[in-house]
C-alpha positions in Angstrom: -26.1 -18.6 -42.3 -23.2 -18.2 -39.8 -20.1 -20.0 -38.8 -20.1 -23.5 -37.3 -17.0 -24.3 -35.2 -15.4 -27.2 -33.5 -13.2 -30.2 -34.2 -16.2 -32.6 -33.8 -18.0 -30.9 -36.7 -14.9 -31.1 -38.9 -14.4 -34.7 -38.0 -18.0 -35.5 -38.9 -17.7 -33.7 -42.2 -14.4 -35.5 -42.8 -16.0 -38.9 -42.2 -18.8 -38.1 -44.7 -16.2 -37.1 -47.3 -14.1 -40.2 -46.5 -17.0 -42.6 -46.8 -17.9 -41.2 -50.2 -14.2 -41.0 -51.2 -13.7 -44.7 -50.5 -16.6 -45.6 -52.8 -15.3 -43.3 -55.5 -11.7 -44.3 -55.2 -12.5 -48.0 -55.3 -14.1 -47.7 -58.7 -12.0 -48.5 -61.8 -9.9 -45.7 -63.2 -10.5 -44.4 -66.7 -8.2 -45.9 -69.3 -6.0 -43.8 -71.6 -3.8 -44.7 -74.5 -0.1 -45.1 -74.0 1.7 -41.7 -73.8 -1.5 -39.9 -72.7 -0.4 -37.7 -69.7 -3.7 -38.3 -68.0 -2.9 -42.0 -67.7 0.6 -41.2 -66.6 -0.6 -38.9 -63.8 -3.5 -41.1 -62.7 -1.5 -42.7 -59.8 -0.5 -39.4 -58.4 -4.0 -38.0 -58.7 -5.4 -41.1 -56.9 -2.8 -40.7 -54.2 -3.6 -37.1 -53.7 -7.4 -37.8 -53.6 -6.8 -40.6 -51.1 -4.7 -38.3 -48.9 -7.3 -35.5 -49.0 -10.1 -38.0 -48.1 -8.1 -39.4 -45.2 -7.0 -36.0 -43.9 -9.9 -33.6 -44.7 -10.8 -33.2 -41.0 -7.3 -31.9 -40.3 -7.7 -28.7 -42.4 -7.8 -25.6 -40.2 -11.0 -24.5 -41.9 -13.7 -26.2 -43.9 -16.0 -24.0 -46.0 -19.3 -25.2 -47.4 -20.8 -22.6 -49.8 -24.6 -22.8 -49.7 -27.5 -21.0 -51.3 -31.1 -20.7 -50.4 -32.2 -22.8 -53.4 -34.2 -25.6 -51.8 -34.6 -29.1 -53.1 -37.0 -28.4 -55.9 -35.7 -26.2 -58.7 -37.5 -24.9 -61.7 -36.1 -25.7 -65.2 -32.6 -24.1 -65.4 -32.7 -23.6 -61.7 -29.7 -25.9 -61.3 -27.8 -23.9 -63.9 -28.7 -20.6 -62.2 -27.6 -22.1 -58.8 -24.1 -22.9 -60.2 -23.9 -19.7 -62.3 -24.3 -17.7 -59.1 -22.0 -19.9 -56.9 -19.0 -20.3 -59.2 -18.0 -16.6 -59.4 -18.3 -16.1 -55.7 -16.3 -19.2 -54.7 -13.7 -18.5 -57.4 -13.2 -15.0 -56.1 -12.9 -16.3 -52.6 -10.2 -18.8 -53.7 -8.3 -15.9 -55.4 -8.5 -13.9 -52.2 -7.2 -16.9 -50.3 -4.2 -17.2 -52.6 -3.4 -13.5 -52.2 -3.1 -14.1 -48.5 -0.9 -17.1 -48.8 -3.7 -19.7 -48.3 -5.0 -22.3 -50.6 -7.9 -24.6 -51.2 -9.5 -27.0 -53.5 -13.2 -27.2 -54.5 -14.5 -30.6 -53.8 -18.1 -32.0 -54.2 -17.6 -35.6 -53.1 -19.4 -35.1 -49.8 -22.6 -34.2 -51.7 -23.2 -37.6 -53.3 -25.4 -40.3 -51.9 -26.9 -38.9 -48.7 -23.8 -36.9 -47.8 -25.3 -33.5 -48.3 -28.2 -34.3 -46.0 -25.8 -35.7 -43.4 -23.6 -32.6 -43.6 -26.6 -30.4 -43.2 -27.6 -32.2 -40.1 -24.1 -31.9 -38.6 -23.9 -28.2 -39.3 -27.5 -27.3 -38.6 -28.2 -26.2 -42.2 -31.9 -26.4 -43.0 -31.7 -29.2 -45.7 -35.0 -28.4 -47.4 -34.2 -24.7 -47.8 -30.4 -24.6 -48.6 -28.4 -26.4 -51.3 -24.7 -27.0 -50.6 -22.3 -26.3 -53.5 -19.1 -28.0 -52.4 -16.6 -28.4 -49.6 -13.4 -26.4 -49.5 -10.6 -27.2 -47.1 -8.5 -24.1 -46.4 -4.9 -24.0 -45.2 -1.5 -22.5 -45.8 0.3 -24.0 -48.9 2.5 -26.9 -48.0 6.2 -26.5 -48.9 5.5 -24.6 -52.0 6.6 -21.0 -52.7 3.8 -18.6 -53.1 4.3 -16.1 -55.8 2.7 -12.7 -55.9 2.0 -12.7 -52.2 1.5 -9.4 -50.4 4.2 -8.3 -48.0 3.9 -9.8 -44.6 2.6 -13.2 -45.9 4.8 -16.2 -45.3 6.7 -17.3 -48.4 5.9 -21.0 -47.7 4.5 -23.2 -45.0 6.3 -26.0 -43.4 3.1 -28.0 -42.8 -0.6 -27.3 -43.2 -1.7 -24.6 -40.8 1.8 -23.6 -39.8 3.4 -20.6 -41.6 7.1 -21.2 -42.2 10.0 -19.4 -43.8 
């Protein structure tokens, strides 16, 4: 498939993500009973999701895993697609962590017509390839990284800048 580079492409992908994020984040939150930690954390989760949506384009690297699955899938084709993709992306995320990097697996850019727009931006043949998410990749921000190999920075002072 190849690598697509350039701040214009990241900005365009970030705009797709932000547009879908605004719709998602403007919907009502789930309600939880008093004392349920999910309800207690909802504000922080929304703040984090909003920050990611507004700053997606600033990540040093954006990865979109894709598979030659096409638009029409036979029964269980969707399950097979995800069953193939999950282990590969999970292993990739573990490899990132071992090198002092982090990511999160998002799928918000895929909804509505976002997948098609992203395919156009990146030159991915939309009818032939299905995207399986969007992963912003960067150094961890102000958090110690345990179990890192020697030579990796113990923390980052800001995204994309190794620190001490």
